[in-house]
C-alpha positions as CSV (number, residue, x, y, z in Angstrom):
1,M,-9.5,21.0,-19.6
2,I,-7.3,23.9,-18.6
3,R,-10.2,25.9,-17.5
4,T,-11.7,23.0,-15.5
5,G,-8.4,22.3,-13.8
6,T,-8.0,25.9,-12.9
7,L,-11.5,26.1,-11.4
8,I,-10.8,23.0,-9.3
9,F,-7.5,24.5,-8.1
10,L,-9.3,27.7,-7.1
11,L,-12.1,25.9,-5.3
12,L,-9.5,23.8,-3.4
13,G,-7.7,27.0,-2.5
14,I,-10.9,28.6,-1.2
15,F,-12.3,25.7,0.7
16,T,-9.2,24.2,2.3
17,P,-8.5,27.1,4.6
18,I,-12.2,27.2,5.6
19,T,-12.1,23.5,6.6
20,H,-8.9,24.0,8.5
21,A,-10.4,26.9,10.4
22,Q,-13.4,24.9,11.3
23,T,-11.2,22.1,12.7
24,D,-9.2,24.4,14.9
25,T,-12.1,26.6,16.1
26,L,-13.8,25.6,19.4
27,K,-17.4,26.9,19.3
28,L,-18.7,27.5,22.9
29,N,-21.9,28.6,24.5
30,L,-22.0,29.4,28.2
31,P,-23.3,25.9,29.4
32,Q,-20.5,24.2,27.4
33,A,-17.9,26.5,28.9
34,E,-19.3,25.8,32.4
35,A,-19.0,22.1,31.8
36,L,-15.4,22.4,30.7
37,F,-14.8,24.6,33.7
38,L,-16.1,22.1,36.2
39,K,-14.1,19.3,34.6
40,Q,-10.8,21.0,33.8
41,N,-10.3,24.1,36.0
42,F,-7.0,23.6,37.9
43,D,-8.1,25.7,41.0
44,L,-11.2,23.4,41.3
45,L,-9.0,20.3,41.0
46,V,-6.7,21.6,43.7
47,A,-9.6,22.4,46.0
48,N,-11.0,18.9,45.4
49,Y,-7.7,17.4,46.4
50,Q,-7.9,19.4,49.7
51,I,-11.2,17.6,50.4
52,D,-9.5,14.3,49.9
53,Q,-6.7,15.4,52.2
54,A,-9.3,16.3,54.9
55,K,-11.0,12.9,54.5
56,A,-7.6,11.3,55.1
57,E,-7.5,13.0,58.5
58,I,-10.6,11.0,59.4
59,I,-8.7,7.8,58.7
60,T,-5.9,9.0,60.9
61,S,-8.2,10.0,63.8
62,R,-9.9,6.5,63.8
63,L,-6.6,4.7,64.3
64,F,-5.6,3.4,67.8
65,D,-2.2,4.1,69.2
66,N,0.3,1.4,68.5
67,P,1.5,-0.9,71.3
68,E,5.1,-0.4,72.4
69,L,7.5,-3.3,72.8
70,E,10.6,-3.0,74.9
71,Y,13.4,-5.6,75.2
72,E,16.6,-5.6,77.2
73,N,19.4,-8.2,77.0
74,L,22.7,-8.8,78.9
75,L,25.3,-7.3,76.6
76,Y,28.5,-8.9,78.1
77,N,28.9,-11.5,80.9
78,H,32.2,-10.8,82.5
79,E,32.1,-14.1,84.3
80,T,31.9,-16.2,81.2
81,G,33.4,-13.7,78.8
82,K,30.6,-14.0,76.4
83,F,28.2,-11.6,74.7
84,L,24.3,-11.6,74.6
85,Q,23.7,-14.7,76.6
86,T,20.1,-15.6,77.1
87,S,20.2,-18.9,79.0
88,Y,18.9,-19.2,82.5
89,A,22.3,-20.3,83.9
90,Y,24.4,-17.5,82.4
91,G,22.2,-14.9,80.7
92,Q,19.7,-12.2,81.6
93,F,16.9,-10.5,79.6
94,A,13.8,-8.6,80.2
95,G,10.9,-7.4,78.0
96,S,7.6,-5.6,78.2
97,V,4.7,-4.6,76.0
98,S,2.6,-1.6,76.7
99,Q,-0.6,0.0,75.3
100,L,-1.8,3.6,75.7
101,I,-5.5,3.9,76.4
102,K,-7.0,7.3,75.8
103,L,-9.7,8.4,78.2
104,A,-12.5,11.1,78.1
105,G,-13.6,10.1,74.6
106,K,-10.5,11.7,72.9
107,R,-10.6,9.4,70.0
108,N,-14.3,10.1,69.2
109,K,-13.7,13.8,69.6
110,N,-10.8,13.6,67.2
111,I,-13.0,11.8,64.7
112,K,-15.7,14.5,64.9
113,L,-13.1,17.2,64.6
114,A,-11.8,15.6,61.4
115,Q,-15.3,15.2,60.0
116,S,-15.9,18.9,60.7
117,G,-12.6,19.6,58.8
118,V,-14.0,17.8,55.8
119,R,-17.1,20.0,55.9
120,M,-14.9,23.1,55.9
121,A,-12.9,21.8,53.0
122,E,-16.1,21.0,51.0
123,M,-17.5,24.5,51.7
124,E,-14.1,26.0,50.6
125,Y,-14.4,24.0,47.4
126,F,-17.9,25.3,46.7
127,D,-16.9,28.8,47.5
128,V,-14.0,28.6,45.0
129,Q,-16.4,27.1,42.5
130,R,-18.9,30.0,43.1
131,T,-16.3,32.7,42.7
132,L,-14.6,31.2,39.6
133,K,-18.0,30.4,38.0
134,F,-19.0,34.1,38.3
135,E,-15.6,35.1,36.8
136,L,-16.2,32.6,34.0
137,Q,-19.7,33.9,33.2
138,N,-18.6,37.6,33.4
139,T,-15.6,36.9,31.2
140,F,-17.7,35.0,28.7
141,Y,-20.2,37.8,28.4
142,K,-17.4,40.4,28.0
143,A,-15.6,38.4,25.4
144,Y,-18.9,37.7,23.5
145,F,-19.9,41.4,23.3
146,T,-16.3,42.6,22.7
147,A,-16.3,40.2,19.6
148,Q,-19.6,41.7,18.5
149,S,-18.1,45.2,18.8
150,V,-15.1,44.0,16.8
151,N,-17.5,42.9,14.0
152,V,-19.1,46.4,14.0
153,F,-15.7,47.9,13.4
154,D,-15.0,45.3,10.6
155,E,-18.1,46.4,8.8
156,Q,-17.3,50.1,9.2
157,I,-13.7,49.6,8.2
158,K,-14.7,47.7,5.0
159,S,-17.3,50.3,4.0
160,T,-14.8,53.2,4.8
161,Q,-12.1,51.5,2.7
162,M,-14.5,51.2,-0.2
163,L,-15.5,54.8,0.3
164,I,-11.8,55.9,0.2
165,K,-11.3,54.1,-3.1
166,A,-14.3,55.8,-4.6
167,Y,-13.2,59.2,-3.3
168,E,-9.6,58.7,-4.6
169,A,-11.0,58.0,-8.0
170,Q,-13.1,61.2,-7.7
171,L,-10.1,63.1,-6.5
172,K,-8.1,62.1,-9.6
173,A,-11.1,63.3,-11.7
174,G,-11.0,66.6,-9.8
175,N,-14.6,66.2,-8.4
176,V,-13.7,66.3,-4.7
177,A,-11.2,68.1,-2.6
178,L,-8.1,66.5,-1.1
179,K,-9.1,67.5,2.4
180,D,-12.2,65.4,2.1
181,V,-10.2,62.3,1.2
182,I,-7.8,63.1,4.2
183,R,-10.8,63.4,6.6
184,I,-12.1,60.0,5.5
185,K,-8.7,58.4,5.8
186,S,-8.4,59.9,9.3
187,L,-11.8,58.3,10.1
188,L,-10.4,54.9,8.9
189,I,-7.2,55.3,11.0
190,G,-9.4,56.0,14.0
191,L,-11.6,53.0,13.4
192,Q,-8.6,50.7,13.0
193,A,-7.0,52.0,16.2
194,E,-10.2,51.5,18.2
195,Q,-10.6,48.0,16.7
196,T,-7.0,47.2,17.6
197,N,-7.7,48.2,21.3
198,L,-10.8,46.0,21.3
199,L,-8.9,43.1,19.8
200,N,-6.2,43.4,22.5
201,E,-9.0,43.3,25.1
202,L,-10.6,40.4,23.4
203,E,-7.4,38.5,23.4
204,D,-7.0,39.0,27.1
205,Q,-10.5,37.8,27.7
206,Y,-10.0,34.7,25.6
207,R,-6.8,34.0,27.6
208,D,-8.8,34.2,30.8
209,L,-11.5,31.9,29.4
210,R,-8.9,29.4,28.3
211,M,-7.4,29.4,31.8
212,L,-10.8,29.0,33.5
213,C,-11.8,26.2,31.1
214,G,-8.4,24.5,31.2
215,L,-7.9,24.9,27.4
216,A,-4.6,25.1,25.5
217,P,-3.3,28.6,24.4
218,N,-3.8,27.8,20.7
219,A,-7.5,27.0,21.2
220,N,-9.4,29.4,18.8
221,L,-12.6,30.3,20.5
222,S,-15.9,31.2,18.9
223,L,-18.6,32.2,21.5
224,A,-22.3,32.1,21.2
225,L,-25.1,33.0,23.6
226,A,-27.3,30.0,24.2
227,S,-30.3,32.3,24.7
228,A,-30.4,36.0,24.0
229,E,-33.3,36.5,26.3
230,P,-33.0,35.6,30.0
231,D,-35.8,33.3,31.1
232,L,-36.7,34.8,34.5
233,P,-38.0,38.3,34.8
234,L,-36.0,40.1,37.6
235,N,-38.8,42.3,38.8
236,Q,-40.9,39.2,39.7
237,I,-38.4,38.0,42.3
238,P,-38.7,39.9,45.7
239,Y,-35.5,41.0,47.4
240,L,-36.4,39.0,50.6
241,T,-36.6,35.8,48.5
242,L,-33.1,36.4,47.2
243,L,-31.9,37.2,50.7
244,D,-33.3,33.9,52.1
245,S,-31.7,32.1,49.1
246,A,-28.3,33.7,49.9
247,R,-28.5,32.8,53.6
248,N,-29.3,29.2,52.7
249,N,-26.8,28.7,49.8
250,R,-23.8,31.0,50.2
251,S,-20.8,28.7,50.6
252,D,-18.6,31.3,52.3
253,L,-21.3,31.8,55.0
254,K,-21.6,28.0,55.4
255,R,-17.8,27.7,55.6
256,S,-17.7,30.3,58.4
257,K,-20.4,28.4,60.3
258,A,-18.5,25.1,59.7
259,A,-15.4,26.9,61.1
260,L,-17.4,27.8,64.2
261,D,-18.5,24.2,64.7
262,Y,-14.9,23.1,64.2
263,N,-13.7,25.4,66.9
264,E,-16.5,24.3,69.3
265,L,-15.5,20.7,68.7
266,N,-11.8,21.6,69.2
267,L,-12.7,23.2,72.6
268,K,-14.3,19.9,73.7
269,L,-11.2,18.0,72.5
270,Q,-8.8,20.3,74.3
271,K,-10.7,20.0,77.6
272,A,-10.6,16.2,77.2
273,M,-6.8,16.5,76.5
274,A,-6.5,17.9,80.1
275,I,-7.6,14.4,81.4
276,P,-4.5,12.1,81.6
277,D,-4.4,8.9,79.5
278,V,-3.5,5.5,81.0
279,E,-0.7,3.3,79.8
280,I,-1.0,-0.4,80.7
281,S,2.0,-2.7,80.4
282,L,2.9,-6.4,80.8
283,S,6.5,-7.3,81.5
284,Y,8.7,-10.3,82.0
285,D,12.2,-10.5,83.6
286,L,14.4,-13.6,83.6
287,K,16.5,-13.0,86.7
288,G,16.8,-9.3,87.4
289,N,13.7,-9.1,89.6
290,Y,12.1,-11.0,92.4
291,P,11.1,-13.7,92.0
292,E,13.1,-15.0,89.1
293,K,11.2,-15.4,85.9
294,Y,9.2,-12.4,87.0
295,T,5.9,-11.5,85.3
296,G,4.3,-8.2,86.1
297,I,1.6,-5.8,85.1
298,G,2.0,-2.1,85.2
299,L,-0.1,1.0,85.1
300,K,1.2,4.5,84.2
301,I,-0.7,7.7,84.4
302,P,0.6,11.3,84.5
303,I,-0.5,13.5,87.4
304,P,-2.1,16.7,86.0
305,L,-0.4,18.9,88.6
306,F,1.1,21.6,86.4
307,N,0.1,21.0,82.8
308,R,-3.7,20.8,82.4
309,N,-3.7,22.0,78.8
310,Q,-4.6,25.5,79.9
311,G,-3.0,27.2,76.9
312,E,-4.8,25.1,74.2
313,I,-8.1,25.4,76.0
314,K,-7.7,29.2,76.0
315,K,-6.7,29.2,72.3
316,A,-9.8,27.1,71.5
317,K,-12.1,29.6,73.3
318,I,-10.5,32.5,71.5
319,G,-11.0,30.5,68.2
320,I,-14.8,30.3,69.0
321,D,-15.0,34.0,69.5
322,A,-13.1,34.7,66.3
323,A,-15.3,32.2,64.3
324,T,-18.4,33.8,65.7
325,T,-17.2,37.2,64.6
326,E,-16.4,35.8,61.2
327,V,-20.0,34.4,60.9
328,N,-21.4,37.9,61.8
329,K,-19.1,39.5,59.2
330,Y,-20.2,37.2,56.4
331,E,-23.9,37.7,57.3
332,L,-23.5,41.4,57.0
333,L,-21.3,41.1,53.9
334,L,-24.0,38.9,52.3
335,S,-26.8,41.3,52.9
336,N,-24.8,44.3,51.7
337,E,-23.6,42.6,48.5
338,L,-27.1,41.3,47.6
339,F,-28.7,44.7,48.2
340,N,-26.1,46.4,46.0
341,S,-26.3,43.8,43.2
342,Y,-30.1,43.7,43.3
343,Q,-30.4,47.5,42.8
344,T,-27.8,47.4,40.1
345,A,-29.5,44.6,38.3
346,L,-32.9,46.4,38.4
347,R,-31.3,49.6,37.0
348,N,-29.7,47.6,34.2
349,E,-32.9,45.8,33.5
350,K,-34.8,49.1,33.3
351,L,-32.3,50.6,31.0
352,F,-32.4,47.6,28.7
353,E,-36.2,47.6,28.5
354,A,-36.2,51.3,27.6
355,I,-34.3,50.5,24.4
356,D,-36.6,50.1,21.4
357,P,-35.9,46.6,20.0
358,D,-36.1,47.9,16.4
359,F,-33.8,50.9,17.1
360,N,-30.6,49.1,16.1
361,T,-32.1,47.7,12.9
362,G,-33.6,51.0,11.9
363,F,-30.3,52.8,12.6
364,S,-28.5,50.2,10.5
365,K,-30.8,50.9,7.6
366,L,-30.3,54.6,8.2
367,I,-26.5,54.3,8.0
368,S,-26.7,52.2,4.8
369,G,-28.8,55.0,3.2
370,L,-26.4,57.6,4.6
371,I,-23.4,55.9,2.9
372,K,-25.4,55.7,-0.3
373,N,-26.4,59.4,-0.1
374,F,-22.9,60.4,0.8
375,R,-21.4,58.6,-2.3
376,E,-24.0,60.4,-4.4
377,R,-23.0,63.7,-2.6
378,N,-26.5,64.3,-1.2
379,V,-25.0,64.6,2.3
380,S,-22.1,66.8,3.4
381,L,-18.9,65.3,4.8
382,M,-19.5,66.7,8.2
383,E,-23.0,65.3,8.4
384,F,-21.7,62.0,7.2
385,L,-18.9,61.9,9.9
386,D,-21.3,62.9,12.7
387,L,-23.9,60.3,11.8
388,Y,-21.3,57.6,11.2
389,Q,-19.8,58.3,14.6
390,S,-23.3,58.2,16.1
391,Y,-23.9,54.8,14.5
392,K,-20.8,53.3,15.9
393,E,-21.4,54.7,19.4
394,N,-25.0,53.4,19.3
395,V,-24.1,49.9,18.5
396,L,-21.3,49.8,21.0
397,Q,-23.6,51.3,23.7
398,I,-26.3,48.7,23.0
399,N,-23.7,45.9,23.3
400,Q,-22.6,47.5,26.6
401,V,-26.1,47.6,28.0
402,Q,-26.7,44.0,27.1
403,L,-23.4,43.1,28.7
404,Q,-24.3,44.9,31.9
405,R,-27.7,43.3,32.0
406,L,-26.3,39.7,31.8
407,S,-23.4,40.4,34.0
408,S,-25.6,41.8,36.8
409,R,-27.7,38.6,36.6
410,A,-24.6,36.6,36.9
411,E,-23.6,38.6,39.9
412,L,-27.0,37.9,41.5
413,N,-26.2,34.2,41.0
414,Y,-22.9,34.8,42.7
415,V,-24.1,36.7,45.7
416,T,-27.0,34.3,46.3
417,G,-25.0,31.2,45.7
418,T,-27.6,29.9,43.4
419,N,-28.2,29.4,39.7
420,L,-31.5,31.4,39.4
421,F,-30.5,33.2,36.2
422,K,-29.2,31.1,33.3
């Protein structure tokens, strides 16, 4: 009974922490991270609210001006000594109601301007989404391969610690020199220092991922690549095809064109604003006019003698010139960014394809044999350290090549405004 109870206690002690870790760990692949990003990213939510604000401007632009009501009453009749009399015999009051009527299609032009503002806000939203999505993908890939590199150090540190224990036992037996033990311990310290630096980088990358996905700071992330092999060969996509895609889909270019449309509509509105509006009024006066119980209709229109909205018209024309320049800038920026990203992606693809797929596996077997031969003293300490360092650098370099390959594809998505590479 005692042995059985002890066994149950040990099993509970082993499996309870594992269950707790599984509960707290959020396993994410890139599509899942993107879904969280679209739903919970605060910058996207703010940009979406700005679209709603722009739509509210359409409601405002559709509203007509309110009529104005004016009323005037006799305050004090000194003949009767009474206040606010309204009777025909002793009082006096007058009232009018007026309505402003906008001419030259100002209302419709304001509606079109507000609708153009909505398009600009939508393009701004999609550009924020495009930029942050690229940041999400890039950060995800960095964090994933940094975690893989941390695992490499874990394996090396564990095997080095086991090696140190074996060498310390040999040192006590007088079979090895102290300097050899010190060299191996120095190797261990170096590995631990490099792993610590990587862990610090990984923590920063996890922080950025949590912010992008709207996750709490205590969310423990475990990342996985949905597909290790990208589904679309890069060399099968011509540069001109990508360029056409970018011109049709880049939200910053669309936003600049929407800004140009906005300024053109604003010029039409400002020219219309130079045309005076008419105010029509209907009035009634009890006894202060001729004849008594006077009813009249009025018309008021300003004379555009001095102010013909010249300043706003000039500003609108300058706005069109500035918006045209902005469109030209984004077209040039687009082509330069795409050319640079495409060339970089091709180089990264070529480098990745040059790596033998079995190289890493073969090197891992080699290093396992190296450790075994070193323990059996068939390999010198210097040879061991050199090959051990080469093994580490090889694995880290392969991780870096894979990261650069996937990041360059994510950048092509970013510069074309598409989702060609998943």
